[in-house]
C-alpha positions as CSV (number, residue, x, y, z in Angstrom):
1,M,-3.3,71.4,-15.7
2,K,-2.3,73.0,-12.4
3,H,-5.0,75.1,-10.7
4,P,-4.5,78.7,-9.4
5,I,-3.4,78.9,-5.8
6,T,-6.4,80.5,-4.1
7,F,-9.9,79.4,-3.2
8,F,-12.8,80.6,-1.1
9,F,-14.6,78.0,1.1
10,W,-13.8,74.8,3.1
11,I,-16.5,72.3,4.0
12,L,-17.1,69.5,6.5
13,F,-15.8,66.0,6.5
14,I,-17.4,63.5,4.1
15,S,-15.9,60.1,3.3
16,C,-16.5,58.0,0.2
17,R,-14.6,55.4,-1.9
18,V,-16.3,54.1,-4.9
19,Q,-15.3,51.0,-7.0
20,C,-16.2,50.4,-10.6
21,Q,-19.8,49.5,-10.2
22,N,-21.9,52.0,-12.2
23,S,-18.5,53.0,-13.5
24,P,-18.2,56.0,-15.8
25,D,-17.2,55.6,-19.5
26,F,-13.4,55.4,-19.5
27,S,-13.1,55.0,-23.3
28,E,-10.4,57.2,-25.0
29,N,-13.2,59.1,-26.8
30,N,-14.7,60.1,-23.4
31,I,-11.4,61.1,-21.7
32,S,-10.3,64.7,-22.4
33,Y,-7.3,64.7,-20.0
34,K,-5.3,62.1,-18.0
35,E,-2.0,61.9,-16.2
36,V,-0.3,59.7,-13.6
37,D,-0.4,61.3,-10.2
38,A,3.2,61.4,-9.0
39,E,2.3,61.0,-5.3
40,T,-0.3,58.2,-5.4
41,G,0.5,56.5,-8.7
42,W,-3.2,56.8,-9.6
43,L,-4.5,58.1,-12.8
44,R,-6.1,61.6,-12.7
45,I,-8.8,61.8,-15.3
46,H,-11.2,64.4,-16.7
47,L,-14.2,62.9,-18.5
48,K,-16.1,64.6,-21.3
49,N,-19.5,63.1,-20.3
50,P,-20.1,63.8,-17.5
51,S,-17.7,66.7,-17.4
52,K,-16.1,65.7,-14.1
53,W,-12.7,64.9,-12.5
54,G,-11.8,61.8,-10.5
55,Y,-9.1,59.2,-9.9
56,I,-8.7,55.5,-10.8
57,N,-6.0,53.1,-9.7
58,K,-4.0,50.6,-11.8
59,D,-6.8,48.1,-11.7
60,R,-9.2,50.7,-13.1
61,L,-11.1,51.0,-9.8
62,V,-12.5,54.4,-9.0
63,V,-10.7,55.6,-5.9
64,I,-11.8,59.2,-6.0
65,P,-15.3,59.4,-7.5
66,F,-16.0,61.4,-10.6
67,E,-18.0,64.1,-8.9
68,Y,-15.6,67.1,-9.0
69,D,-15.6,70.1,-11.3
70,F,-11.8,70.2,-10.8
71,L,-9.1,68.2,-9.1
72,N,-5.4,68.9,-8.7
73,P,-2.7,66.3,-8.3
74,F,-2.0,65.2,-4.7
75,K,0.7,66.8,-2.7
76,D,1.6,65.9,0.9
77,G,-1.6,63.8,1.0
78,L,-4.0,66.5,-0.2
79,A,-5.5,67.5,-3.5
80,Y,-7.1,70.8,-4.3
81,A,-10.7,70.3,-5.5
82,E,-13.7,72.3,-6.7
83,N,-17.4,71.4,-6.8
84,D,-20.6,73.4,-7.1
85,H,-18.6,76.6,-6.9
86,K,-17.0,75.6,-3.6
87,K,-13.2,75.1,-3.3
88,F,-11.5,72.9,-0.8
89,F,-8.9,70.1,-0.2
90,I,-9.6,66.4,-0.1
91,T,-7.4,63.5,1.2
92,S,-6.6,60.3,-0.7
93,G,-9.5,58.8,1.2
94,N,-11.8,61.5,-0.3
95,L,-12.1,63.3,3.1
96,K,-12.9,67.0,2.8
97,L,-11.0,68.9,5.4
98,K,-13.1,70.9,7.9
99,G,-13.1,74.6,8.2
100,D,-15.1,77.7,7.5
101,Y,-13.0,80.4,5.8
102,D,-13.5,83.1,3.2
103,E,-10.3,82.1,1.4
104,V,-7.7,79.4,1.6
105,R,-4.4,79.0,-0.3
106,I,-2.4,75.9,-1.2
107,F,0.0,74.3,1.4
108,S,3.6,75.3,1.4
109,E,6.1,73.8,3.9
110,G,3.2,72.1,5.7
111,L,1.0,75.2,6.3
112,A,-1.8,76.9,4.3
113,A,-2.9,80.5,4.6
114,V,-6.6,81.0,5.5
115,R,-8.6,84.3,5.5
116,K,-11.7,85.2,7.5
117,N,-13.1,88.7,8.0
118,N,-10.1,90.1,6.0
119,K,-7.5,88.7,8.4
120,W,-5.1,85.9,7.5
121,G,-3.6,83.1,9.6
122,F,-2.3,79.6,8.9
123,I,-3.6,76.0,9.3
124,D,-1.9,72.6,9.2
125,N,-2.8,69.7,7.0
126,R,-5.4,68.5,9.6
127,G,-7.2,71.8,9.4
128,S,-6.1,73.1,12.8
129,L,-5.4,76.8,13.1
130,I,-1.7,77.1,14.0
131,I,-1.1,80.8,13.5
132,P,-4.0,83.1,14.5
133,M,-5.7,85.3,11.9
134,Q,-4.1,88.7,12.5
135,Y,-2.4,89.8,9.2
136,N,-3.7,92.0,6.4
137,A,-1.7,90.0,3.8
138,V,0.6,86.9,3.8
139,D,2.9,85.1,1.3
140,Y,4.0,81.5,1.5
141,F,6.4,79.6,3.8
142,R,9.6,78.9,1.9
143,V,12.7,76.7,2.5
144,S,13.9,79.5,4.8
145,G,11.2,78.4,7.2
146,L,9.9,82.0,7.0
147,C,6.8,83.7,5.5
148,K,6.4,87.3,4.6
149,V,3.4,88.9,6.4
150,T,1.9,92.4,6.3
151,R,0.1,94.2,9.1
152,N,-1.0,97.9,9.2
153,G,1.0,98.6,6.0
154,K,4.3,97.2,7.3
155,S,6.0,94.0,6.4
156,G,8.3,91.4,8.1
157,F,8.8,87.7,8.5
158,I,7.4,85.0,10.8
159,D,8.3,81.4,11.4
160,K,6.0,78.4,11.5
161,Q,5.1,79.0,15.1
162,G,4.1,82.6,14.3
163,K,7.1,84.2,16.0
164,E,8.3,87.4,14.4
165,V,11.8,86.6,13.2
166,I,12.2,89.9,11.4
167,P,9.9,92.5,12.9
168,I,6.9,93.7,11.0
169,I,8.2,97.3,10.7
170,Y,9.5,97.5,7.2
171,E,8.2,99.2,4.0
172,D,8.4,95.9,2.1
173,A,9.8,92.4,2.2
174,L,10.7,89.7,-0.3
175,Q,11.9,86.1,-0.4
176,E,12.3,83.7,-3.3
177,M,11.6,80.0,-3.6
178,K,15.1,78.5,-3.2
179,D,16.7,81.1,-0.8
180,R,17.3,81.0,2.9
181,N,18.1,84.7,2.9
182,V,15.4,87.3,2.6
183,I,15.4,91.0,1.9
184,V,13.5,93.9,3.5
185,K,13.1,97.6,2.5
186,K,13.6,100.7,4.5
187,G,14.0,104.3,3.3
188,G,13.6,103.1,-0.3
189,K,16.6,100.8,0.0
190,W,16.9,97.0,0.5
191,A,19.0,95.0,2.9
192,V,19.7,91.3,3.2
193,F,18.8,89.2,6.3
194,D,19.4,85.5,7.0
195,S,16.7,83.1,8.2
196,T,17.5,83.7,11.9
197,G,16.8,87.4,11.5
198,K,20.4,88.5,11.4
199,Q,21.1,91.6,9.2
200,L,23.8,90.8,6.7
201,S,24.0,94.1,4.7
202,E,23.3,97.7,5.0
203,F,20.1,99.2,3.5
204,K,21.8,100.2,0.3
205,Y,20.4,98.3,-2.7
206,A,18.0,100.1,-5.0
207,E,17.1,96.6,-6.3
208,L,18.1,93.0,-6.0
209,K,17.4,91.1,-9.3
210,R,15.4,87.9,-9.2
211,A,16.8,84.9,-11.1
212,Y,15.4,81.5,-12.0
213,I,16.8,78.0,-11.9
214,T,15.3,75.6,-14.5
215,D,15.1,71.9,-14.1
216,F,14.2,70.4,-17.4
217,S,13.4,67.0,-15.9
218,K,10.3,68.5,-14.2
219,D,6.9,69.3,-15.5
220,I,6.7,72.6,-17.4
221,F,4.6,74.1,-14.6
222,D,7.2,73.3,-11.9
223,R,10.5,73.5,-13.7
224,D,11.4,77.2,-12.8
225,E,12.2,78.1,-9.3
226,S,13.1,81.7,-8.3
227,T,16.1,82.8,-6.4
228,F,18.4,85.7,-5.5
229,F,21.4,83.7,-4.3
230,E,21.3,80.1,-5.4
231,N,22.6,80.5,-9.0
232,G,26.0,81.4,-7.5
233,A,25.5,85.0,-6.5
234,A,22.8,87.6,-6.1
235,L,22.8,90.7,-8.3
236,G,22.2,94.1,-6.7
237,V,22.1,97.7,-7.9
238,V,23.9,100.3,-5.8
239,N,24.2,103.9,-7.0
240,G,23.6,102.8,-10.6
241,K,26.2,100.1,-10.5
242,Y,25.6,96.4,-10.6
243,E,27.4,94.2,-8.1
244,F,27.3,90.5,-7.3
245,I,27.2,89.3,-3.6
246,D,27.3,85.9,-2.0
247,V,24.9,84.5,0.7
248,K,26.7,86.4,3.4
249,A,26.0,89.6,1.4
250,L,29.8,90.1,0.8
251,A,31.4,90.6,-2.6
252,A,31.1,87.3,-4.5
253,F,34.4,87.8,-6.2
254,P,37.1,90.5,-6.7
255,D,36.2,93.3,-9.1
256,N,32.6,92.4,-8.9
257,K,31.0,95.8,-10.0
258,F,29.8,96.5,-13.5
259,D,27.9,99.2,-15.5
260,S,25.2,96.6,-16.3
261,A,24.7,92.9,-15.8
262,S,22.3,90.0,-16.0
263,V,21.6,87.6,-13.2
264,F,23.5,84.3,-13.3
265,D,21.3,81.9,-15.3
266,T,20.6,78.2,-15.0
267,F,24.0,77.4,-16.4
268,K,25.8,79.8,-14.0
269,N,26.6,82.4,-16.7
270,A,26.0,86.2,-16.5
271,V,26.3,88.8,-19.2
272,V,28.1,91.9,-18.0
273,K,29.0,95.3,-19.4
274,R,31.8,97.7,-18.5
275,N,33.1,100.7,-20.4
276,G,30.7,100.0,-23.3
277,K,31.9,96.4,-23.9
278,Y,30.2,93.1,-23.1
279,G,31.4,89.7,-21.9
280,I,30.2,86.7,-20.0
281,I,31.5,85.6,-16.6
282,K,31.2,82.5,-14.4
283,T,30.3,82.6,-10.7
284,D,33.9,83.1,-9.6
285,G,34.1,86.2,-11.7
286,T,36.3,84.8,-14.4
287,F,35.6,85.9,-18.0
288,K,34.8,82.9,-20.2
289,V,33.7,85.2,-23.0
290,P,36.1,88.2,-23.1
291,L,34.9,91.8,-22.4
292,I,35.3,92.8,-26.1
293,Y,31.9,92.7,-27.7
294,D,29.6,95.5,-28.7
295,L,26.5,93.6,-27.6
296,I,25.7,90.2,-26.1
297,E,22.1,88.9,-26.2
298,Y,20.4,85.8,-24.9
299,F,19.1,83.5,-27.6
300,D,15.8,83.2,-25.6
301,T,14.1,86.0,-23.8
302,N,13.7,83.7,-20.8
303,H,17.2,84.0,-19.5
304,A,16.7,81.2,-17.1
305,F,17.1,78.5,-19.7
306,S,18.5,80.2,-22.8
307,E,21.2,77.8,-24.0
308,Y,22.9,80.2,-26.5
309,Y,24.2,83.7,-26.6
310,N,24.6,86.1,-29.6
311,A,27.8,88.2,-29.2
312,R,28.2,91.0,-31.7
313,K,31.5,92.6,-32.5
314,G,31.3,95.0,-35.4
315,K,29.0,93.4,-38.0
316,I,29.8,89.8,-37.0
317,Y,27.9,87.7,-34.4
318,S,29.6,85.0,-32.6
319,I,27.3,82.2,-31.3
320,F,28.2,80.8,-27.9
321,N,26.6,77.7,-26.3
322,R,25.7,77.2,-22.6
323,D,29.3,76.0,-22.0
324,L,30.5,79.3,-23.5
325,K,32.1,77.5,-26.5
326,K,31.9,79.4,-29.7
327,I,30.0,77.2,-32.2
328,G,29.6,79.5,-35.2
329,E,29.6,83.0,-36.7
330,S,27.0,84.9,-38.7
331,H,26.1,88.3,-40.0
332,Q,22.7,88.0,-38.2
333,A,21.8,87.2,-34.6
334,V,20.5,83.6,-34.4
335,Y,17.0,83.0,-33.3
336,N,15.0,79.9,-34.3
337,D,13.1,77.0,-33.0
338,F,15.7,75.5,-30.8
339,S,14.3,73.3,-28.0
340,N,15.8,71.1,-25.3
341,S,14.2,68.0,-26.9
342,N,15.8,68.9,-30.2
343,P,19.0,70.8,-29.3
344,T,20.1,72.0,-32.8
345,L,20.7,75.4,-34.3
346,I,20.1,76.6,-37.9
347,F,21.9,79.7,-39.0
348,R,23.6,81.4,-42.0
349,N,27.4,81.5,-41.9
350,L,29.7,84.3,-43.0
351,Q,29.6,82.9,-46.6
352,E,25.8,83.4,-46.5
353,K,25.0,79.7,-46.6
354,T,22.7,78.0,-44.2
355,G,23.3,74.7,-42.3
356,M,22.6,73.1,-39.0
357,V,24.8,72.3,-36.0
358,D,24.3,70.5,-32.7
359,W,24.7,72.4,-29.4
360,Q,28.4,71.7,-29.4
361,G,28.9,73.1,-32.9
362,N,29.2,69.8,-34.8
363,I,27.8,70.2,-38.3
364,L,24.7,68.1,-38.8
365,I,23.6,69.6,-42.1
366,P,26.4,71.1,-44.3
367,F,26.3,74.8,-45.0
368,D,25.3,74.2,-48.6
369,Y,21.8,75.8,-48.7
370,D,20.5,79.3,-49.3
371,D,17.8,78.6,-46.7
372,L,16.9,75.8,-44.4
373,R,13.9,75.4,-42.0
374,K,12.5,72.8,-39.7
375,I,9.1,71.4,-40.6
376,E,7.0,71.6,-37.5
377,S,6.3,68.3,-35.6
378,T,8.4,66.3,-38.1
379,S,12.0,65.1,-38.5
380,F,12.3,66.8,-41.8
381,L,13.7,70.1,-43.1
382,W,12.7,72.3,-46.0
383,V,15.7,73.5,-47.9
384,R,16.3,76.0,-50.8
385,K,19.0,76.4,-53.4
386,G,18.4,79.5,-55.5
387,E,14.7,79.5,-56.4
388,L,14.2,75.7,-56.0
389,S,13.2,73.8,-52.9
390,G,13.3,70.3,-51.5
391,I,13.0,68.2,-48.3
392,I,15.8,66.5,-46.4
393,S,15.9,64.4,-43.3
394,N,17.5,65.7,-40.1
395,Q,20.5,63.6,-41.0
396,G,20.8,65.5,-44.3
397,H,19.5,62.8,-46.6
398,I,17.5,64.1,-49.6
399,K,13.9,62.9,-49.4
400,I,12.3,65.2,-52.0
401,P,14.7,66.6,-54.6
402,V,15.5,70.3,-54.7
403,K,13.6,71.0,-57.9
404,Y,10.3,72.7,-56.9
405,K,9.5,76.4,-56.9
406,I,6.7,76.0,-54.4
407,L,6.9,73.3,-51.8
408,Y,5.3,73.1,-48.4
409,S,3.8,70.5,-45.9
410,V,0.1,69.8,-46.1
411,Y,0.0,69.4,-42.3
412,D,1.4,71.4,-39.4
413,K,1.9,71.1,-35.6
414,F,-1.8,71.6,-34.9
415,D,-2.8,68.5,-36.8
416,D,-3.3,65.1,-35.3
417,K,-0.5,62.5,-35.1
418,D,-2.2,60.3,-37.7
419,Q,-2.4,63.2,-40.1
420,L,1.3,64.1,-39.6
421,E,2.3,60.5,-40.3
422,K,0.9,60.8,-43.9
423,K,3.8,63.1,-44.7
424,L,2.2,64.9,-47.6
425,F,3.4,68.0,-49.4
426,I,2.2,70.5,-52.0
427,A,4.8,70.7,-54.8
428,D,4.2,73.1,-57.7
429,G,0.5,72.3,-57.8
430,T,0.8,68.5,-57.2
431,L,0.3,66.4,-54.1
432,I,3.3,64.2,-53.3
433,D,4.5,62.1,-50.3
434,I,7.8,62.2,-48.5
435,N,9.4,59.8,-51.1
436,N,8.5,62.2,-53.9
437,K,5.7,59.9,-55.1
438,V,2.9,61.8,-56.9
439,I,-0.4,61.3,-55.2
440,M,-2.5,63.9,-57.1
441,D,-1.4,65.9,-60.2
442,E,-4.6,66.4,-62.2
443,Y,-5.2,69.9,-61.0
444,D,-3.8,73.3,-61.8
445,S,-3.5,74.3,-58.1
446,I,-4.0,72.6,-54.7
447,M,-4.4,74.3,-51.3
448,P,-5.2,72.7,-48.0
449,V,-8.5,73.8,-46.4
450,Y,-7.7,76.0,-43.4
451,Y,-10.1,74.2,-41.0
452,N,-9.2,70.6,-42.1
453,H,-5.9,69.8,-43.9
454,D,-7.2,66.5,-45.1
455,K,-9.4,68.5,-47.5
456,L,-8.0,70.5,-50.4
457,I,-9.3,73.4,-52.5
458,V,-8.3,72.5,-56.1
459,S,-8.7,74.2,-59.5
460,R,-8.7,73.2,-63.2
461,N,-9.2,75.5,-66.1
462,K,-10.0,78.3,-63.7
463,K,-12.8,76.4,-62.0
464,F,-12.6,75.5,-58.3
465,G,-13.8,72.6,-56.2
466,I,-12.9,70.6,-53.1
467,V,-11.4,67.1,-52.8
468,D,-9.9,65.1,-49.9
469,V,-6.4,63.7,-49.8
470,N,-7.8,60.4,-51.0
471,K,-9.0,62.1,-54.2
472,K,-12.7,61.9,-53.3
473,T,-14.6,64.8,-54.7
474,L,-16.4,66.8,-52.0
475,L,-17.5,69.8,-54.1
476,P,-17.6,69.8,-57.9
477,L,-15.2,72.0,-59.9
478,E,-17.8,74.5,-61.0
479,Y,-17.0,77.6,-59.0
480,D,-15.1,80.7,-60.1
481,E,-13.8,81.2,-56.5
482,I,-13.8,79.5,-53.1
483,S,-12.4,81.4,-50.1
484,N,-10.2,79.6,-47.6
485,W,-9.7,81.4,-44.4
486,V,-10.9,85.0,-43.9
487,E,-9.3,86.9,-41.0
488,Y,-12.5,88.7,-40.0
489,G,-14.8,86.4,-41.8
490,P,-17.6,84.1,-40.6
491,E,-16.4,81.1,-38.7
492,K,-17.0,77.7,-40.3
493,R,-18.0,79.1,-43.7
494,H,-16.5,79.5,-47.2
495,F,-17.4,82.2,-49.7
496,I,-18.1,80.9,-53.1
497,R,-18.5,82.7,-56.5
498,K,-20.4,81.2,-59.4
499,N,-21.3,82.8,-62.7
500,G,-20.4,86.2,-61.1
501,K,-22.7,85.6,-58.1
502,Y,-21.8,85.1,-54.4
503,G,-22.9,82.7,-51.7
504,L,-21.7,80.7,-48.7
505,I,-21.0,77.0,-48.1
506,D,-20.5,75.0,-44.9
507,H,-16.8,74.3,-43.9
508,E,-17.3,70.6,-43.2
509,T,-20.1,69.3,-45.4
510,F,-19.6,72.0,-48.1
511,K,-23.4,72.2,-48.5
512,T,-24.7,75.5,-49.8
513,I,-25.9,77.7,-46.9
514,V,-26.4,80.9,-48.8
515,P,-27.0,80.2,-52.5
516,P,-24.7,82.1,-55.0
517,V,-27.4,84.6,-56.2
518,Y,-26.0,87.9,-54.8
519,N,-24.4,90.6,-56.9
520,Q,-22.3,91.8,-53.9
521,M,-21.4,90.2,-50.6
522,E,-19.4,91.6,-47.8
523,Q,-19.0,89.9,-44.4
524,R,-18.3,91.6,-41.1
525,G,-18.2,89.1,-38.2
526,N,-21.2,86.9,-38.7
527,M,-23.2,89.5,-40.6
528,I,-23.3,89.3,-44.4
529,F,-24.1,92.5,-46.3
530,V,-25.5,91.6,-49.6
531,K,-27.1,93.0,-52.8
532,K,-29.5,91.2,-55.0
533,G,-30.5,92.9,-58.2
534,E,-31.0,96.5,-57.2
535,K,-31.9,96.0,-53.5
536,A,-29.6,95.5,-50.5
537,G,-30.1,93.8,-47.1
538,I,-28.3,91.9,-44.3
539,L,-28.2,88.1,-43.7
540,D,-26.6,86.0,-41.0
541,I,-24.3,83.1,-41.8
542,D,-27.2,80.7,-41.8
543,N,-29.1,82.7,-44.5
544,K,-31.6,84.2,-42.1
545,E,-32.7,87.6,-43.3
546,I,-31.9,90.3,-40.6
547,C,-32.4,93.5,-42.5
548,P,-35.1,93.4,-45.2
549,F,-34.2,94.1,-48.9
550,V,-35.8,97.6,-49.1
551,F,-32.7,99.8,-49.5
552,D,-30.5,100.7,-52.5
553,E,-27.4,100.2,-50.4
554,V,-26.8,98.8,-46.9
555,K,-23.3,99.2,-45.4
556,P,-21.8,98.7,-41.9
557,H,-19.7,101.3,-40.2
558,K,-16.2,101.1,-41.5
559,Y,-14.9,99.7,-38.2
560,F,-17.8,97.3,-37.5
561,G,-16.4,93.7,-37.2
562,Y,-12.9,94.9,-36.7
563,R,-13.2,96.7,-33.4
564,S,-15.1,95.4,-30.4
565,G,-16.9,97.4,-27.8
566,E,-17.7,100.4,-30.0
567,N,-21.2,101.8,-30.4
568,I,-21.1,101.9,-34.2
569,G,-24.1,101.7,-36.4
570,F,-25.3,100.7,-39.9
571,Y,-26.0,102.9,-42.9
572,S,-28.3,102.8,-45.9
573,K,-29.1,104.7,-49.0
574,K,-32.6,104.9,-50.6
575,G,-33.8,107.1,-53.4
576,G,-30.8,109.4,-53.1
577,R,-31.3,109.9,-49.4
578,F,-29.0,108.6,-46.6
579,F,-29.9,107.1,-43.2
580,L,-28.5,105.7,-40.0
581,I,-30.4,102.5,-39.4
582,T,-30.5,99.6,-36.9
583,L,-29.3,96.1,-37.7
584,R,-33.0,95.2,-38.3
585,G,-33.3,98.0,-40.9
586,E,-35.3,100.5,-38.7
587,V,-34.5,104.1,-39.7
588,Q,-33.0,106.1,-36.8
589,K,-32.4,109.3,-38.6
590,E,-31.5,110.9,-42.0
591,I,-27.9,111.9,-42.3
592,P,-25.9,114.0,-44.9
593,E,-24.2,112.2,-47.7
594,K,-20.8,113.4,-46.4
595,E,-21.4,111.6,-43.1
596,Y,-22.5,108.4,-44.9
597,K,-19.3,108.4,-47.0
598,E,-17.0,109.2,-44.0
599,N,-18.4,106.3,-41.9
600,T,-18.5,103.6,-44.6
601,E,-16.0,102.1,-46.9
């Protein structure tokens, strides 16, 4: 729930603190978001009605009134706010800082960039202009105490007093969040400077690679911080070779050049390549995974916090953890739903059996299964032996015996917590719980409704209906067919077929919207192309007639409903003649039969 970093107007001081008289509705049903503000300890809340943001304290007193369209958490005594299309900062006393600027950015290192008449400067947290508005573009102040600025197409760095520490004469300049060193570009090459402006390297690097350090204890929005140097060494490219350098821009360790390399990751590991072979080194250059592999890949595409590495030699993959301990081998690279909150790996071993290990390689689920998968948002796993499936706990205890050909969870990660706690499964056409107790077995088939998994499409003797998980009948078993989810179909509707005729029902009430009286029915988006008897027309999903039933055929363009933004029309046939028509059935022109067939399905 963090807000983007720029906004456009500041407004004058206003002060207000409101207590809970005329208090908004703080019931759970009226709160769409809430979190504890780390700086003030207050609760930041967004209400549904009215749709406003504000803050309350531990005594449920309103300390920032619910009058804002958006509020960020407080940082250094200020919170970014929006109201009535204006964007500004407020203090914990609800004071709106003064100022009149075209754009303002968030504070970094005590200063915020402001723009007026296409020139940038900086203000402090009292709103006073500290650095005059004279730059065409600016970055943020970092721990180096410097900020990149651009003027007349050239870049350099200034300090918090506005002094040019590195002259504004270079083609480009960069700095990262955690570094005190910066880099600047001249003649197409980069050089390293320190925070005092001292040049540490020649202009020789075609590129210096950005790395990230991940702190899993932080909020997901704040956990990654960029760096060149702070993971142990920076990675530069010189004449096509990759080399690691320290904060003094000297070789980080002996023999530090490679044909290819990744940056040092959060765990101070870097994948390197030389003479066609791969290995993994630590920040002192020592090989903890030897340079013998044909390929080494990160388990996760985000190298910053990938905790495993796939190392292939020939046809065998070795799996290394973040400590570079080998924890398994497989004929396939290992990619699954590992997470830091559940640090386990599922993979198939060299005997083609599947099991689960922890991040140190300790076996949690024996390698006895032909397949094994985590069930989303639960502590259970689906397992398969041969053609039969069952459910086990994450300790390996059998919960549902391995005896079902078809077995899957009724609920998934998108369902509410109370739904997930029901722990229901579809098993060979029956509904069972996690203890293998049969809940519903009187039907030939059972399928959860796409929009609401508490409701089930069921069949018996080739007739379909809908019941809920408590066995209450919601739609009688009298239909030849009931659709579930249609990829390009009408939202919040189900198709039905009864006695060979087609119609539509509502997805929640299951009441008939379009009665099953049509010989043919084809949906495209929210348009329904139907035929009744010998005549065709177009309905919307609420059964409103759009195109009158005066044609022998009405068809959409073959791409209508599948591609957006195209000027594609509608087609009709009447009395052996073919026409291009509007959605309302107005004839635009007669067309050849060939064109009709080419543009319709």
